[in-house]
C-alpha positions as CSV (number, residue, x, y, z in Angstrom):
1,X,69.3,-107.7,-24.6
2,X,65.9,-104.9,-24.8
3,X,66.3,-101.9,-26.5
4,X,68.1,-99.5,-24.5
5,X,66.7,-96.6,-22.8
6,X,67.0,-93.1,-21.1
7,X,65.0,-91.9,-18.8
8,X,63.9,-88.0,-19.4
9,X,65.5,-85.4,-18.0
10,X,64.7,-83.3,-15.0
11,X,65.3,-80.3,-13.1
12,X,69.2,-79.5,-12.9
13,X,69.5,-82.1,-15.6
14,X,67.3,-80.8,-18.0
15,X,69.0,-77.2,-17.6
16,X,72.7,-79.0,-18.1
17,X,72.1,-80.9,-21.2
18,X,69.0,-79.1,-23.4
19,X,70.5,-75.7,-22.5
20,X,72.6,-73.9,-25.3
21,X,73.8,-73.8,-29.1
22,X,73.4,-76.7,-30.6
23,X,70.5,-78.3,-28.9
24,X,66.9,-79.5,-29.1
25,X,66.5,-81.2,-32.8
26,X,67.9,-80.0,-35.6
27,X,65.5,-78.5,-38.7
28,X,65.2,-79.4,-41.8
29,X,62.9,-78.6,-44.5
30,X,59.5,-77.5,-42.6
31,X,59.9,-79.9,-39.9
32,X,59.6,-77.5,-37.1
33,X,56.1,-79.2,-36.4
34,X,57.5,-82.1,-36.4
35,X,61.0,-81.5,-34.3
36,X,58.3,-79.2,-31.8
37,X,56.1,-81.8,-30.9
38,X,58.6,-84.7,-30.7
39,X,60.8,-82.5,-28.1
40,X,57.1,-81.6,-26.0
41,X,55.9,-85.4,-25.9
42,X,59.7,-87.0,-24.6
43,X,62.4,-84.8,-23.9
44,X,61.2,-84.3,-20.0
45,X,58.4,-86.4,-19.3
46,X,57.9,-90.6,-19.7
47,X,53.9,-90.0,-19.2
48,X,54.1,-91.4,-23.5
49,X,57.6,-93.8,-22.8
50,X,55.0,-96.9,-23.8
51,X,55.1,-95.8,-27.6
52,X,58.7,-96.6,-27.9
53,X,59.1,-99.9,-26.5
54,X,55.1,-101.3,-25.8
55,X,54.7,-104.3,-29.0
56,X,50.8,-102.8,-29.6
57,X,48.7,-105.1,-31.9
58,X,49.8,-103.0,-34.9
59,X,52.7,-101.5,-34.4
60,X,55.4,-101.0,-37.0
61,X,58.8,-102.3,-35.3
62,X,60.6,-100.3,-37.5
63,X,59.0,-96.7,-36.9
64,X,59.2,-97.5,-33.2
65,X,62.7,-98.4,-33.3
66,X,64.1,-95.5,-35.5
67,X,61.5,-93.3,-33.0
68,X,63.2,-94.4,-30.0
69,X,66.9,-95.0,-31.1
70,X,67.6,-92.2,-33.4
71,X,65.5,-89.1,-31.8
72,X,64.3,-90.3,-28.3
73,X,67.6,-91.6,-26.9
74,X,69.9,-89.1,-28.3
75,X,68.0,-86.4,-27.2
76,X,67.7,-87.7,-23.7
77,X,71.5,-88.2,-23.5
78,X,73.0,-85.5,-25.6
79,X,70.1,-82.8,-25.6
80,X,71.0,-83.0,-29.5
81,X,69.5,-84.7,-32.8
82,X,70.1,-84.5,-36.2
83,X,68.0,-83.6,-39.1
84,X,68.8,-86.6,-40.5
85,X,67.5,-88.6,-37.9
86,X,63.7,-87.1,-38.1
87,X,64.6,-87.1,-42.2
88,X,64.5,-91.1,-41.6
89,X,61.6,-90.9,-39.3
90,X,59.8,-88.2,-42.0
91,X,60.8,-90.7,-44.9
92,X,59.4,-93.6,-43.2
93,X,56.1,-91.7,-42.2
94,X,55.7,-91.3,-46.1
95,X,55.8,-94.5,-46.9
96,X,53.5,-95.7,-44.8
97,X,51.1,-93.1,-44.6
98,X,48.5,-91.8,-47.4
99,X,50.8,-88.5,-47.9
100,X,53.5,-88.2,-50.0
101,X,55.0,-85.0,-49.1
102,X,56.0,-85.9,-45.2
103,X,59.4,-85.2,-46.3
104,X,59.3,-81.7,-47.4
105,X,55.6,-79.7,-46.3
106,X,55.1,-78.5,-42.8
107,X,51.9,-80.0,-41.8
108,X,49.7,-79.8,-38.7
109,X,51.0,-81.6,-35.6
110,X,47.6,-82.6,-35.0
111,X,47.9,-84.9,-38.6
112,X,51.6,-86.2,-37.3
113,X,50.3,-87.9,-34.1
114,X,46.8,-89.0,-35.5
115,X,49.4,-91.1,-38.2
116,X,52.3,-92.3,-35.6
117,X,49.5,-93.4,-32.7
118,X,46.8,-95.0,-34.6
119,X,47.9,-95.8,-38.3
120,X,51.4,-97.2,-37.5
121,X,52.1,-97.9,-33.4
122,X,47.7,-98.5,-32.9
123,X,47.6,-96.8,-29.8
124,X,44.4,-96.3,-28.2
125,X,43.1,-92.1,-28.1
126,X,44.1,-90.7,-25.2
127,X,41.5,-88.4,-25.2
128,X,37.3,-88.9,-25.2
129,X,35.1,-85.9,-25.1
130,X,31.6,-85.3,-25.2
131,X,30.1,-82.0,-26.7
132,X,26.5,-81.8,-25.9
133,X,25.1,-85.5,-26.8
134,X,28.3,-86.1,-29.0
135,X,30.8,-88.0,-27.6
136,X,34.0,-88.3,-29.6
137,X,37.8,-90.1,-29.5
138,X,41.4,-88.4,-30.3
139,X,44.6,-88.3,-29.0
140,X,45.5,-84.4,-29.0
141,X,43.5,-81.4,-28.4
142,X,43.9,-77.9,-30.2
143,X,42.8,-74.6,-28.7
144,X,40.0,-73.3,-30.3
145,X,38.9,-69.8,-29.8
146,X,38.3,-66.2,-30.3
147,X,40.7,-63.1,-29.8
148,X,40.0,-62.1,-26.1
149,X,41.0,-58.5,-25.3
150,X,41.5,-59.2,-22.1
151,X,44.2,-62.1,-22.5
152,X,47.5,-60.6,-23.9
153,X,49.8,-62.5,-21.7
154,X,48.0,-66.1,-21.3
155,X,48.8,-68.6,-19.8
156,X,48.1,-72.5,-20.7
157,X,45.4,-72.9,-18.0
158,X,43.7,-69.7,-19.2
159,X,43.4,-71.2,-22.8
160,X,42.0,-74.3,-22.7
161,X,39.4,-73.4,-19.8
162,X,38.2,-70.8,-22.3
163,X,38.3,-72.6,-25.2
164,X,36.5,-76.0,-23.7
165,X,34.2,-73.2,-23.0
166,X,33.6,-71.8,-26.2
167,X,33.2,-75.0,-27.6
168,X,30.8,-76.6,-25.1
169,X,33.2,-79.4,-24.4
170,X,34.3,-81.2,-21.6
171,X,36.3,-84.3,-21.1
172,X,34.2,-87.5,-20.1
173,X,37.3,-89.2,-17.7
174,X,40.5,-88.0,-16.7
175,X,43.0,-88.5,-19.5
176,X,46.0,-90.3,-19.0
177,X,48.1,-88.1,-21.3
178,X,46.7,-84.9,-22.4
179,X,48.5,-83.5,-25.5
180,X,47.6,-79.7,-26.1
181,X,48.3,-78.1,-29.3
182,X,48.8,-74.0,-28.7
183,X,46.5,-71.6,-31.5
184,X,48.7,-70.8,-34.1
185,X,48.2,-68.8,-37.3
186,X,51.5,-69.3,-39.3
187,X,53.9,-66.6,-40.4
188,X,51.7,-63.4,-41.1
189,X,49.6,-63.5,-37.7
190,X,50.1,-64.8,-34.6
191,X,47.0,-64.5,-31.7
192,X,49.4,-64.5,-29.2
193,X,52.7,-63.4,-29.4
194,X,53.6,-65.0,-25.8
195,X,52.1,-67.9,-23.6
196,X,53.1,-68.8,-20.7
197,X,53.0,-72.8,-19.5
198,X,51.5,-73.8,-16.9
199,X,53.2,-76.0,-14.8
200,X,50.2,-77.7,-13.6
201,X,46.9,-77.9,-14.9
202,X,44.0,-78.5,-13.1
203,X,40.5,-79.9,-15.1
204,X,38.4,-79.9,-12.4
205,X,35.9,-77.8,-14.1
206,X,36.8,-79.3,-17.4
207,X,35.3,-82.6,-16.6
208,X,32.2,-84.6,-17.0
209,X,29.6,-84.7,-13.8
210,X,32.9,-83.9,-11.5
211,X,31.3,-83.0,-8.2
212,X,32.5,-79.4,-7.4
213,X,31.6,-77.0,-5.0
214,X,29.2,-74.4,-5.3
215,X,30.5,-70.7,-5.0
216,X,27.6,-69.1,-2.9
217,X,27.3,-71.8,-0.1
218,X,29.9,-74.2,-0.4
219,X,27.9,-77.6,-0.7
220,X,27.7,-79.9,-3.7
221,X,26.7,-77.9,-6.7
222,X,23.7,-78.9,-8.5
223,X,23.9,-76.4,-11.5
224,X,26.7,-75.3,-13.9
225,X,26.6,-71.4,-14.7
226,X,28.8,-71.6,-17.8
């Protein structure tokens, strides 16, 4: 008998299971970066469920089991994960990683994702990005941009497009999963007080060599003006 699985929560079920007090992932000892990442990756989408079941070449089955049975399944079944379950995962990450402070310090979500996806599960990078002639592979994309006076309450679509433009980046291919980290500047300064989630993301203009129409004549464009 294989490991138990619960499907991600959708529509009315998501509201019923996840809304209210004592819902979500319980925070403890600076765990917010990991709690938010795990909730985003697994509560309402199955796109990364291979992380929970696939026997990847480098896969640590113990960490995979904790992630699946102590965090994702309780979250989808009951809408609540105890802090002790996340601490169990953090202790395993500390053992497996090069860093001793996963159990108590706040980290960047990218550091957590790189450790668990690359070193512990052995997943291929999810994104291929190109800047000029340089191509790079990564697991998630962090939005970097200067303060924009015309953006007061932006949506994710606007932030991704402007970030790609300012960094001169293109997607080499359509990603199977596009994990995006919002701009964040700690407790003292936040670039935006609110960001509206874009329920769909149009990546047409972000793709390298993607055919697009000319904004003047409607034919296939041959030049791009940033």
